[in-house]
C-alpha positions in Angstrom: -17.0 -9.5 30.0 -13.9 -7.7 28.8 -10.4 -9.1 29.9 -7.9 -6.6 30.7 -4.8 -6.7 28.8 -6.2 -9.4 26.5 -6.6 -8.0 23.0 -9.2 -9.7 20.7 -6.9 -12.3 18.8 -7.3 -15.8 17.4 -5.6 -18.2 19.7 -3.7 -20.1 16.9 -0.6 -20.2 19.0 -2.4 -22.3 21.6 -2.3 -25.3 19.2 1.0 -26.9 18.6 -0.4 -29.0 15.8 -1.9 -26.4 13.4 -0.2 -28.0 10.6 -2.4 -30.9 10.9 -5.4 -28.9 9.8 -7.1 -31.1 7.2 -6.4 -29.4 3.8 -5.7 -32.7 2.1 -8.1 -35.2 0.9 -7.1 -38.3 3.0 -8.2 -38.6 6.6 -6.0 -40.4 9.2 -8.8 -41.4 11.6 -6.9 -44.0 13.7 -4.5 -42.9 16.5 -2.3 -45.8 15.7 0.9 -44.0 16.9 -0.7 -42.9 20.2 -0.2 -44.5 23.7 -2.7 -47.2 24.4 -3.7 -45.8 27.6 -4.6 -42.1 28.2 -2.3 -40.1 30.5 -3.5 -39.5 34.1 -3.2 -35.9 33.7 -3.5 -33.7 30.7 -1.7 -30.5 30.9 -3.8 -27.3 30.1 -3.1 -25.3 26.9 -0.4 -22.7 27.2 -1.3 -19.2 28.1 -2.1 -17.1 25.0 0.0 -14.3 23.7 -2.2 -11.6 22.2 -1.5 -11.3 18.6 -3.0 -9.7 15.6 -5.6 -11.6 13.4 -3.6 -14.6 12.0 -2.2 -14.2 8.3 -4.1 -16.8 6.5 -3.9 -17.8 2.9 -6.4 -16.7 0.6 -9.2 -19.0 -0.4 -8.7 -20.3 -3.9 -12.1 -20.6 -5.7 -12.9 -23.9 -7.3 -16.1 -26.1 -8.0 -17.5 -28.4 -5.6 -15.5 -31.5 -6.4 -17.4 -34.6 -7.8 -15.6 -36.6 -5.2 -17.0 -34.5 -2.3 -17.3 -36.4 1.0 -20.1 -37.0 1.6 -21.6 -36.4 -1.8 -23.4 -33.0 -1.9 -26.7 -34.4 -2.3 -26.5 -36.4 0.9 -24.6 -34.0 3.2 -27.8 -32.8 4.9 -28.3 -36.2 6.3 -24.7 -36.7 7.4 -25.4 -36.5 11.1 -23.9 -38.1 14.2 -25.3 -41.5 15.0 -27.0 -40.4 18.1 -29.5 -38.4 15.9 -30.2 -41.5 14.0 -30.8 -43.8 17.0 -32.6 -41.1 19.0 -30.0 -40.9 21.7 -29.6 -37.1 21.4 -32.3 -35.5 23.6 -34.3 -32.8 21.7 -35.3 -29.6 23.3 -38.4 -29.5 25.3 -38.7 -33.4 25.2 -38.1 -35.8 27.9 -34.6 -37.4 28.1 -33.5 -40.2 25.9 -34.4 -43.6 27.5 -31.5 -45.4 25.7 -28.2 -45.8 27.3 -26.3 -43.7 24.9 -23.4 -46.1 25.3 -21.0 -46.7 22.5 -17.7 -48.7 22.3 -16.4 -51.4 24.5 -18.6 -52.3 27.5 -15.8 -54.4 29.1 -13.1 -51.6 28.9 -11.7 -50.2 32.1 -11.4 -46.8 30.2 -14.5 -44.9 29.6 -15.0 -41.6 28.0 -17.9 -39.1 27.9 -19.0 -36.4 25.5 -21.4 -33.9 27.2 -23.1 -30.7 26.1 -25.5 -29.4 23.5 -25.8 -30.0 19.7 -22.4 -28.3 19.1 -20.8 -30.8 21.4 -22.7 -33.6 19.5 -20.9 -32.5 16.3 -17.7 -34.0 17.9 -19.3 -37.3 18.2 -17.8 -38.9 15.1 -14.3 -37.8 15.9 -14.5 -39.1 19.5 -16.3 -42.4 18.4 -13.2 -42.9 16.1 -10.9 -42.5 19.2 -13.1 -44.8 21.3 -13.1 -47.5 18.7 -9.5 -47.2 18.0 -8.5 -47.5 21.7 -11.3 -50.1 22.5 -12.7 -47.8 25.1 -16.2 -47.3 26.4 -17.9 -44.2 25.4 -21.0 -42.3 26.5 -22.6 -39.7 24.4 -24.8 -37.4 26.6 -26.1 -34.5 24.7 -29.3 -32.3 24.5 -30.3 -29.9 21.8 -30.1 -26.3 22.9 -29.1 -27.2 26.3 -25.7 -25.5 26.8 -23.5 -27.1 29.5 -23.1 -23.9 31.7 -25.4 -24.1 34.7 -27.6 -21.3 33.6 -31.3 -21.1 32.6 -31.8 -22.1 28.9 -33.9 -19.6 27.0 -35.6 -20.4 23.6 -35.3 -17.2 21.8 -37.4 -18.3 19.0 -40.5 -19.2 21.1 -39.6 -16.8 24.0 -39.9 -19.6 26.6 -37.8 -21.0 29.3 -36.7 -24.7 28.6 -37.2 -26.0 32.1 -36.3 -29.5 31.1 -32.7 -28.4 30.2 -31.8 -27.8 33.8 -33.4 -31.0 34.8 -31.6 -33.0 32.1 -28.3 -31.2 33.0 -28.5 -32.0 36.6 -29.2 -35.6 36.1 -26.5 -35.9 33.4 -23.9 -34.5 35.7 -25.0 -37.0 38.4 -24.7 -39.9 35.7 -21.2 -38.7 34.8 -20.3 -38.7 38.5 -21.4 -42.3 38.8 -19.3 -43.3 35.7 -16.0 -41.7 36.9 -14.8 -41.3 33.3 -11.2 -41.3 32.2 -12.0 -38.3 30.0 -14.9 -36.0 29.8 -15.2 -33.9 26.6 -17.6 -30.9 27.1 -18.6 -28.3 24.6 -21.5 -25.8 23.8 -22.5 -22.9 21.5 -21.6 -19.4 22.1 -25.0 -18.5 20.6 -27.0 -19.2 23.6 -29.7 -17.1 25.3 -30.3 -16.9 29.0 -32.4 -14.8 31.5 -32.2 -13.5 35.0 -34.4 -14.3 38.1 -37.1 -12.0 36.7 -37.1 -13.4 33.2 -35.3 -10.6 31.5 -33.1 -11.8 28.5 -29.5 -11.0 29.2 -27.0 -9.4 26.8 -23.5 -8.1 26.6 -21.2 -8.3 29.7 -24.1 -9.4 32.0 -24.7 -12.5 29.9 -21.1 -13.3 29.7 -20.6 -13.1 33.5 -23.7 -15.2 34.1 -22.3 -17.8 31.6 -18.9 -17.7 33.2 -20.3 -18.4 36.7 -22.5 -21.2 35.3 -19.7 -22.8 33.3 -17.4 -22.6 36.3 -20.0 -24.7 38.2 -20.4 -27.1 35.6 -16.5 -27.6 35.1 -16.0 -27.9 38.8 -18.7 -30.8 38.9 -17.0 -32.5 35.9 -13.5 -32.1 37.6 -14.7 -33.8 40.6 -16.0 -36.8 38.7 -13.5 -37.2 35.8 -9.7 -37.7 35.7 -9.4 -35.4 32.9 -11.9 -32.7 31.5 -11.4 -31.4 28.0 -13.3 -28.2 27.1 -13.9 -28.2 23.2 -14.0 -24.7 22.1 -16.9 -23.6 19.9 -16.2 -24.2 16.2 -16.3 -21.6 13.5 -19.6 -21.0 11.9 -20.9 -20.3 8.4 -23.1 -17.4 7.2 -24.8 -19.9 4.9 -26.9 -23.2 5.0 -23.7 -24.7 3.4 -25.3 -27.6 1.6 -28.1 -25.4 0.0 -25.5 -22.7 -1.0 -23.2 -25.3 -2.4 -26.1 -26.8 -4.4 -26.8 -23.3 -5.9 -23.2 -22.6 -6.6 -21.6 -25.8 -7.6 -18.9 -24.0 -9.6 -17.8 -21.6 -6.8 -17.1 -22.7 -3.2 -16.0 -19.1 -2.7 -19.6 -18.1 -3.0 -20.4 -20.0 0.1 -17.4 -18.8 2.0 -17.5 -16.8 5.3 -14.9 -14.0 6.3 -12.8 -15.2 9.2 -14.0 -12.3 11.4 -17.6 -13.5 11.0 -16.9 -17.3 11.2 -14.8 -16.9 14.5 -15.6 -15.2 17.7 -12.2 -14.5 19.0 -13.5 -12.8 22.1 -15.5 -15.8 22.8 -12.7 -18.1 22.5 -10.9 -15.9 24.9 -13.7 -16.3 27.4 -13.8 -20.0 27.1 -10.1 -20.2 27.7 -10.2 -17.9 30.6 -12.7 -20.1 32.4 -10.8 -23.3 31.4 -7.4 -21.9 32.6 -8.9 -20.6 36.0 -9.9 -24.2 36.8 -7.0 -26.1 35.3 -9.1 -27.6 32.6 -7.7 -28.4 29.3 -9.1 -26.1 26.6 -9.0 -27.0 22.8 -9.2 -24.4 20.0 -10.5 -26.2 16.9 -10.3 -23.0 14.7 -7.1 -24.1 12.8 -8.5 -27.4 12.0 -11.6 -26.0 10.4 -10.7 -22.6 9.0 -7.4 -22.4 7.2 -8.0 -19.7 4.8 -9.6 -16.1 4.8 -12.5 -16.3 4.0 -13.1 -19.6 5.6 -13.9 -22.3 3.1 -17.0 -24.6 3.2 -14.7 -27.5 2.4 -11.7 -28.9 3.8 -10.0 -30.6 0.8 -12.7 -32.6 -0.5 -14.7 -32.8 2.8 -17.9 -30.6 3.2 -17.5 -29.2 6.6 -21.1 -28.3 7.6 -24.6 -29.8 7.4 -26.1 -26.3 7.9 -24.5 -23.1 9.1 -23.1 -24.2 12.6 -22.9 -28.1 12.8 -20.2 -30.2 11.5 -20.8 -32.9 9.0 -20.3 -36.3 10.4 -17.8 -37.4 7.7 -15.6 -34.3 8.3 -15.9 -34.5 12.1 -14.4 -38.0 12.0 -11.2 -36.5 10.5 -10.7 -34.2 13.6 -10.0 -37.2 15.8 -6.3 -37.1 14.8 -5.4 -33.6 15.4 -7.6 -33.7 18.7 -5.7 -36.7 20.1 -2.3 -35.3 18.8 -3.0 -32.2 20.8 -4.1 -34.0 24.0 -1.0 -36.3 23.9 1.5 -33.5 23.3 0.4 -31.1 25.8 
């Protein structure tokens, strides 16, 4: 759905902390200088000013560093903990039977992560926050089950994932019973959905259905959470990054992705529009992940992806600091 008067543009101006993008090699995962209690209300992101594509530094080619984090041979397995302990519900399977609770069970402050596997990519960052603050933390995610209240269509198998809507409905009820201090929600822009007749939707029709479904989901989360933080979808890679880097150890540029392909500016605009309409805080992670053009597969010595779309857990953990800085300065 096209927004009148809103030109396709990256929303770098939304982030007052773009200089915190991790181009260095040392993460600062602990929010030691942040308040011990989250603010009752987090202000939404400022209204974007349409700009031209941002002027980014050119990627400087180099070998994959020997000190890469995690080591290149292990990055494929550098997944968030819910994958390991089977808390993350897989598509077309029944919901996880474990509590999916992490952190301090006695804390009066509880936060929630909700959405699909792109939301789960944020688990390491939010787990660092929960640990530093000594808060309780629920991770409630399902593979290929986007948070918007719309049918989930598996475009690979051409089937409707009926258990997604069941999982989503039950999870929203669970969040309502938790009454979290903050709910972080996120999902992929690469979803497929259908109409009542089973026709796969595309273009503006698809966007309009998503917008209505995401509005319903955010309204539900707002009714049950003190603060709702909508995590914008992350840049993607044109490559299976670990495999590409293994084949091009002397050239990270060989595994880089042009900014225009890595980032869907039009989709970021859609996400922010829905968030702004409901007064929900929207976060654009682009300047923390892609700081050059083309976008690098590494941030400093950190390998960013475990495939072409999901963040490596070690890198994700470094995003806690800019995320918390944004939430406490807006």
